[in-house]
C-alpha positions in Angstrom: 139.1 98.6 106.7 141.2 99.8 103.7 144.4 101.5 104.4 145.9 103.9 102.0 149.5 105.4 102.4 149.6 109.2 101.1 153.1 110.4 100.4 153.5 114.2 100.0 156.2 115.8 97.8 154.8 119.3 97.4 153.9 120.7 94.1 151.2 123.0 93.0 148.6 121.0 94.8 150.1 122.0 98.2 151.2 125.5 97.5 150.4 128.2 99.7 150.2 131.9 99.4 153.1 133.9 101.1 151.8 137.2 101.9 155.2 138.6 102.5 156.6 137.9 99.0 153.4 137.6 97.2 154.2 134.2 95.7 153.0 130.7 95.7 155.2 128.6 97.5 155.7 125.1 98.9 156.4 125.6 102.8 154.9 122.7 104.5 152.2 120.1 103.6 148.6 121.0 103.7 147.3 117.7 102.9 145.6 117.2 106.4 143.4 120.3 105.6 142.5 118.8 102.3 141.7 115.2 103.9 139.5 117.1 106.7 137.0 117.8 103.8 136.7 114.2 102.5 134.3 111.6 104.1 136.3 108.5 103.7 134.1 105.5 105.1 136.0 102.3 106.1 139.4 103.9 104.8 142.4 105.0 107.0 145.1 107.3 105.5 148.6 107.3 106.9 150.5 110.5 105.7 154.3 110.4 104.9 155.6 114.0 104.3 158.7 113.2 102.1 159.5 116.6 100.9 157.9 120.0 100.0 159.2 120.8 96.7 157.9 122.3 93.4 158.6 119.3 90.9 160.7 121.5 88.6 163.5 121.4 91.3 163.1 117.8 92.1 166.3 116.0 91.5 166.9 112.3 90.5 167.8 111.8 94.2 164.5 113.0 95.3 162.7 110.7 92.7 164.7 107.8 94.3 163.5 109.0 97.7 159.9 108.8 96.4 160.7 105.4 95.0 161.9 104.1 98.3 158.8 105.7 100.1 156.5 103.7 97.8 158.4 100.4 98.3 158.3 100.9 102.3 154.4 101.7 101.8 153.9 98.6 99.7 156.0 96.3 102.0 153.8 97.6 104.9 149.9 97.4 105.4 149.1 99.4 102.4 146.2 98.5 100.2 147.0 101.5 98.0 149.6 104.2 97.7 148.7 107.8 96.7 151.7 110.3 95.8 150.9 113.9 95.7 153.3 115.5 93.1 153.9 118.5 91.1 152.4 118.1 87.6 155.4 119.4 85.8 157.5 116.4 86.3 154.9 113.7 87.6 155.4 111.7 84.4 159.2 111.5 85.0 158.4 110.1 88.7 155.7 107.7 87.3 158.1 106.3 84.7 160.9 105.6 87.3 158.3 104.0 89.5 156.7 102.0 86.8 160.1 100.7 85.8 161.8 100.2 89.2 158.8 98.9 91.5 158.5 95.6 89.7 155.4 93.7 90.5 153.5 95.9 92.7 150.7 94.2 95.0 148.5 97.5 95.2 147.7 100.5 93.1 150.2 103.3 93.2 148.5 106.5 92.1 150.4 109.8 91.5 148.2 112.8 91.6 148.7 116.6 91.4 146.8 119.7 90.6 147.0 122.4 88.1 145.9 125.0 90.5 146.7 125.2 94.2 144.1 123.8 96.8 143.9 127.4 98.2 142.8 129.0 94.8 139.4 129.4 93.4 138.4 126.6 90.7 141.2 124.5 92.2 141.4 120.8 90.8 143.3 119.8 94.0 140.6 118.5 96.0 138.9 116.6 93.1 142.3 115.0 92.1 143.1 113.8 95.8 139.5 112.5 96.2 139.9 110.7 92.9 143.3 109.2 93.7 142.2 107.9 97.1 139.1 106.3 95.4 141.2 104.9 92.6 143.3 103.0 95.3 140.2 100.7 96.0 139.1 100.0 92.5 142.2 99.8 90.2 144.3 96.7 89.8 148.1 96.7 90.9 150.1 99.0 89.0 151.3 102.6 88.8 149.0 105.3 87.6 148.3 109.0 87.1 144.8 109.9 88.2 143.4 113.4 87.3 140.2 114.9 86.1 138.0 111.9 86.1 140.5 109.6 84.4 143.1 106.8 85.6 146.1 106.5 83.1 148.5 103.6 83.5 152.4 104.0 83.4 154.2 103.8 81.0 153.5 106.5 78.5 151.7 109.2 80.6 152.6 112.8 79.7 151.3 116.1 80.7 149.5 117.8 78.0 150.1 121.5 78.7 147.7 122.9 76.1 144.6 120.8 77.5 145.8 121.2 81.4 145.8 117.5 81.9 147.5 114.2 81.4 147.0 111.9 78.4 148.4 108.6 77.0 149.3 105.5 79.3 149.3 101.9 78.8 145.6 101.7 79.7 143.7 105.0 79.4 140.2 106.2 80.6 138.2 105.3 83.6 138.3 101.8 83.1 142.2 101.2 83.3 142.0 97.8 85.0 139.3 96.9 87.5 140.0 95.5 90.9 
């Protein structure tokens, strides 16, 4: 049995429509609804609801909380860590994790979405699925997983014109086998 710790921070992937204001907002984690749609054989997922913020309003203190949550998960029974994060500043958090986690014992995967889970043509469920899967096949390290690729930090950036992430120390699907 493989154990994945999933840390939620909010971001577009978990935004929901507020009927009263007509806006998309981070109100509370919806990751359980997302996970209910997945078939995860021999995999348990523990959820840590760390915060529910748009990544544009995340502070350095928030990023340190993400770092501490990842450290705690790695010190526990996690075979992999998935961090759901807003895409606008995901690279900043990934760089912090890559520089401060040291030698990790399992894959730490950051994932987000360009369109919320609740929207048509959302990439949220695909990216969550790929992130959980990636924890079982990537070598230990810090990665961004989205749109069929695993990009290893450092050097990952959001390419706004393409609506995805690029760069990284080991790019492409084969960024380190496990």
